[in-house]
C-alpha positions in Angstrom: 5.6 -0.9 8.0 8.2 -3.3 6.8 7.7 -5.5 3.7 8.0 -8.7 5.8 5.1 -7.6 8.0 3.0 -6.8 4.9 3.8 -10.1 3.3 2.3 -11.9 6.2 -1.1 -10.1 5.7 -3.9 -11.2 3.3 -4.8 -9.3 0.2 -8.0 -8.0 1.9 -6.0 -6.7 4.8 -3.5 -5.1 2.4 -6.4 -3.4 0.5 -7.7 -2.0 3.8 -4.3 -0.6 4.6 -4.0 0.8 1.1 -7.3 2.6 1.4 -6.2 4.0 4.8 -3.0 5.4 3.3 -4.8 6.9 0.3 -7.1 8.7 2.7 -4.0 9.8 4.7 -2.4 11.0 1.5 -5.5 13.0 0.6 -5.6 14.6 4.0 -1.9 15.6 3.7 -2.6 17.2 0.4 -5.4 19.2 1.8 -3.3 20.3 4.8 -0.5 21.3 2.4 -2.8 23.4 0.2 -4.2 25.2 3.2 -0.7 25.8 4.6 -1.3 23.7 7.7 1.2 20.9 7.0 4.3 21.3 9.2 5.9 17.9 8.4 6.3 17.6 4.7 8.3 14.4 5.0 5.0 12.7 5.6 4.3 12.9 1.8 7.3 10.8 1.0 6.6 8.2 3.7 3.0 7.7 2.7 3.9 7.6 -1.0 6.4 4.9 -0.5 4.2 2.8 1.8 1.4 2.9 -0.9 4.0 1.7 -3.5 5.2 -1.0 -1.2 1.7 -2.3 -0.6 0.8 -2.2 -4.2 3.9 -4.2 -5.1 3.1 -6.9 -2.5 -0.5 -7.1 -3.7 0.9 -7.6 -7.2 3.3 -10.3 -6.1 0.6 -12.2 -4.2 -1.9 -12.1 -7.0 0.9 -13.1 -9.5 1.9 -16.1 -7.3 -1.8 -17.2 -6.9 -2.2 -17.1 -10.7 1.0 -19.1 -11.1 -0.2 -21.7 -8.5 -3.6 -21.9 -10.3 -1.9 -22.4 -13.7 0.3 -25.2 -12.2 -2.7 -26.9 -10.7 -4.5 -26.8 -14.1 -1.6 -28.5 -15.9 
């Protein structure tokens, strides 16, 4: 999923997507340890998507804090 698509989502939607990806990452690890994983490139894809979502969640929380601080001033 592209960053522009992720930025359009709310924080709760991003957290749901993050949990889904973490579960997928766990399943990939289990498949790898049992020797059933044929497509090892999936590790890289999932890891990068997790990082992308965490980055956008951080950006959104930081911007909401900034907006709150400006409103208080």
